[in-house]
C-alpha positions in Angstrom: -47.1 -192.8 -15.9 -48.7 -195.5 -15.1 -47.1 -199.1 -16.5 -49.3 -202.2 -15.2 -48.3 -205.7 -14.6 -48.7 -208.5 -17.2 -48.1 -212.2 -16.9 -46.0 -213.6 -19.4 -49.1 -214.5 -21.2 -50.3 -210.9 -21.3 -53.1 -211.8 -18.9 -53.8 -209.2 -15.2 -53.4 -211.2 -12.1 -55.3 -210.6 -8.6 -53.3 -208.0 -6.1 -52.8 -209.5 -3.1 -55.7 -206.9 -1.1 -57.9 -208.7 -3.8 -56.9 -211.7 -2.7 -57.1 -210.7 1.4 -60.8 -209.2 1.0 -61.9 -212.4 -1.0 -60.7 -214.3 1.8 -62.2 -212.2 4.3 -65.4 -212.7 2.5 -65.0 -216.5 1.9 -64.4 -216.8 5.7 -67.1 -214.8 6.8 -69.6 -217.2 5.0 -67.9 -219.7 6.1 -67.9 -219.0 10.0 -72.3 -218.5 8.5 -72.5 -222.0 7.0 -70.9 -223.3 10.4 -73.1 -221.8 12.6 -76.5 -222.8 10.4 -75.1 -226.4 11.2 -74.6 -226.4 15.0 -78.0 -225.0 15.2 -79.2 -227.8 12.1 -77.5 -231.2 14.2 -79.0 -229.8 18.4 -82.4 -229.0 16.6 -82.6 -232.4 14.9 -81.4 -234.4 18.1 -84.1 -232.2 19.9 -86.8 -233.6 16.9 -85.0 -237.7 17.7 -85.6 -237.0 21.2 -88.8 -235.7 20.8 -90.1 -238.3 18.7 -89.3 -240.9 20.9 -90.5 -239.1 24.1 -94.0 -240.3 22.1 -93.5 -243.6 21.3 -93.0 -243.8 24.9 -95.8 -242.5 26.3 -97.9 -244.1 22.7 -96.7 -247.8 23.9 -96.8 -247.2 27.8 -100.5 -246.0 26.5 -101.1 -248.7 24.1 -100.3 -251.1 27.7 -102.7 -249.0 29.7 -105.8 -248.8 27.0 -105.4 -252.5 27.2 -105.6 -253.6 30.3 -108.9 -255.8 31.6 -111.6 -252.8 33.3 -112.7 -255.0 35.7 -110.5 -258.2 37.3 -114.0 -258.9 39.6 -117.2 -259.5 38.3 -118.5 -262.0 41.1 -120.8 -259.0 42.3 -122.3 -257.4 39.1 -123.2 -254.5 41.3 -120.2 -253.8 41.6 -117.4 -255.3 39.4 -113.7 -255.0 41.0 -111.8 -252.5 38.7 -108.3 -253.7 37.0 -105.7 -252.1 40.1 -103.6 -250.6 36.9 -106.7 -248.7 36.1 -107.0 -247.6 39.7 -107.9 -243.5 40.0 -103.9 -241.6 41.1 -100.4 -240.2 39.3 -100.0 -236.4 38.7 -98.2 -235.8 35.6 -95.6 -233.2 37.5 -94.1 -236.0 39.9 -93.1 -239.8 40.4 -96.8 -240.9 41.7 -96.5 -244.2 43.3 -96.9 -246.7 40.4 -98.0 -244.2 38.4 -94.9 -243.4 36.7 -91.6 -245.8 34.5 -87.9 -244.9 33.6 -87.3 -246.2 29.7 -83.4 -246.3 28.7 -82.4 -244.6 25.3 -83.4 -247.6 23.9 -87.7 -247.1 25.0 -86.7 -249.9 27.4 -88.1 -249.9 31.1 -85.5 -249.9 33.6 -86.5 -250.1 37.6 -86.4 -247.4 39.5 -82.8 -246.6 40.6 -81.0 -247.4 37.7 -79.7 -245.4 35.1 -82.5 -243.9 32.8 -82.8 -241.2 29.4 -86.7 -240.8 29.8 -89.8 -240.9 32.8 -93.4 -241.8 31.5 -95.6 -240.5 34.2 -99.8 -240.3 33.7 -102.9 -240.3 36.0 -106.1 -241.8 35.6 -109.4 -240.2 36.8 -113.4 -241.0 36.2 -115.8 -239.0 33.8 -118.5 -241.6 34.8 -118.5 -242.6 37.7 -121.2 -246.1 37.9 -121.2 -245.5 41.7 -123.0 -242.1 41.9 -126.1 -241.3 42.7 -127.9 -241.9 39.0 -125.6 -242.6 37.4 -124.9 -244.4 34.1 -124.3 -247.5 34.0 -121.0 -246.9 32.4 -118.0 -246.2 33.3 -115.2 -243.6 32.0 -112.5 -242.6 32.7 -109.4 -239.9 31.1 -105.7 -241.7 30.0 -102.8 -239.3 30.2 -99.8 -239.7 29.7 -96.5 -238.2 29.4 -92.8 -238.1 28.7 -90.2 -236.0 29.4 -86.8 -236.7 30.3 -85.5 -238.8 33.5 -83.3 -235.7 34.5 -84.8 -232.6 36.2 -81.8 -229.5 35.7 -84.0 -227.1 34.7 -82.5 -227.3 31.1 -84.6 -226.9 27.6 -84.8 -230.7 27.4 -87.0 -230.6 29.8 -89.9 -228.6 28.9 -89.1 -228.4 25.3 -88.6 -232.4 24.1 -91.9 -234.3 25.9 -94.6 -235.7 24.9 -98.3 -235.9 25.9 -101.1 -238.1 24.9 -105.0 -238.7 26.1 -107.1 -241.2 25.3 -110.4 -242.5 27.8 -111.4 -245.6 28.8 -115.3 -246.8 29.3 -116.9 -250.2 30.4 -120.6 -251.4 30.5 -121.2 -251.7 34.5 -123.7 -255.2 35.1 
């Protein structure tokens, strides 16, 4: 004959095996939740870096867009292009005069100072008014790329950068 254990109020309780199984199930669920929280934290940090990179790239692009196209109109047939908008630059490397380092707050810092981001830009002619039979119009393509300053080959180097493009035009003469 099998007897059932009852507590003083007459109800059955949980056995030690049932409690252990419940603890194991709860532990597995909590571990899965902890991994999800870690993934969410990393994803949130990456989104923050990407947003910062896009903001820095946009600010650098606005500086280049706001620069005066020509600086010297003394010869109306061949005006002098602003030195900031001279063709050149490289989006993959720090070309002299076409990059700027930034700290974690998005403020420019000199080369060699601790920096979190680097903005690189490239400027190229799309329409050159000095070409034979050229239009009385100059048009430049400006591309800005902002990425982490530390090029260590991590995922952060490839994911977390921003590339923006704009075009500048000016009438000649």
